[in-house]
C-alpha positions as CSV (number, residue, x, y, z in Angstrom):
1,M,-4.7,116.6,15.0
2,Q,-1.7,115.1,13.8
3,E,-2.8,112.0,11.3
4,K,-0.1,108.6,12.8
5,D,2.3,107.9,10.7
6,L,2.1,104.4,8.1
7,D,4.5,102.4,10.7
8,T,2.3,103.3,13.5
9,R,-1.1,102.7,12.6
10,F,0.0,98.8,11.0
11,E,1.3,99.2,14.4
12,E,-1.6,98.9,16.5
13,A,-3.2,97.3,13.7
14,V,-1.5,94.0,14.4
15,E,-1.8,94.7,17.8
16,M,-5.9,94.9,17.0
17,A,-5.3,91.2,15.0
18,N,-3.5,89.7,17.6
19,T,-7.3,89.7,19.3
20,M,-8.9,88.1,16.4
21,T,-9.2,84.4,16.7
22,Q,-8.1,81.7,13.8
23,A,-12.1,80.8,14.5
24,E,-13.4,84.1,12.6
25,L,-11.5,84.5,9.7
26,P,-12.0,82.3,6.6
27,Q,-8.5,80.2,5.7
28,D,-8.2,82.8,2.8
29,V,-8.7,86.2,4.8
30,Q,-5.5,84.2,7.9
31,L,-3.9,83.2,4.1
32,R,-4.0,86.7,2.7
33,L,-3.5,89.0,5.8
34,Y,-0.2,86.4,7.0
35,A,0.7,87.1,3.1
36,L,0.3,91.2,3.7
37,Y,2.5,91.0,7.2
38,K,4.7,88.5,6.7
39,Q,5.2,91.2,3.0
40,S,5.4,94.3,5.5
41,T,8.3,93.5,7.9
42,H,9.9,91.1,6.2
43,G,10.6,92.5,2.0
44,T,9.9,90.2,-0.5
45,I,10.4,86.2,-0.3
46,N,13.4,84.3,-1.1
47,S,12.0,80.8,-1.9
48,R,15.8,79.7,-0.9
49,V,15.2,80.2,3.1
50,Y,12.2,79.4,3.2
51,P,12.0,76.1,3.0
52,V,8.3,74.3,2.1
53,Y,8.2,70.9,4.1
54,D,4.5,70.6,4.0
55,L,0.5,71.4,2.3
56,R,0.3,74.2,4.6
57,N,3.5,76.5,4.5
58,A,3.3,75.9,0.9
59,F,-0.8,77.5,1.1
60,K,1.2,80.5,2.8
61,M,3.9,81.1,1.0
62,N,2.9,80.6,-1.9
63,A,0.4,83.6,-1.2
64,W,2.8,86.0,0.1
65,M,4.7,84.6,-4.0
66,Q,1.4,86.8,-4.7
67,I,1.9,89.6,-3.5
68,S,4.9,90.2,-4.3
69,H,5.1,93.4,-6.6
70,L,3.6,95.5,-3.9
71,T,5.8,97.1,-1.6
72,Q,6.6,97.0,2.0
73,E,4.5,100.7,2.5
74,E,1.5,99.4,-0.7
75,C,1.4,96.2,1.5
76,K,1.2,98.1,5.6
77,E,-1.6,100.1,4.2
78,L,-3.5,97.0,2.4
79,Y,-3.1,95.1,6.0
80,I,-4.3,97.8,8.3
81,E,-7.6,98.6,5.3
82,A,-8.0,94.7,6.3
83,I,-8.0,94.7,9.8
84,T,-10.1,98.0,10.2
85,S,-12.9,96.3,8.1
86,L,-12.7,93.0,10.0
87,A,-12.9,94.2,13.4
88,K,-15.7,96.6,12.6
89,K,-18.0,93.4,11.6
90,R,-17.4,92.1,14.9
């Protein structure tokens, strides 16, 4: 049996995450998942492109900036692991 490639596993994890409700996840977990997803799909944040107008977006931007040292591939793996772990707890 051939192992699925990283992008396929990531897309499957995204689909799984889309079935989860915000009420199921603590806010710190939501922020971590948001940051991992953004770093995975957009790469390192450019704060000039993403202006902050409110507190909620400031937290999201900060979470993304905290993991900006990770590669997109590393973030995809961490996202997959996090979603898989959360799905097992459901």
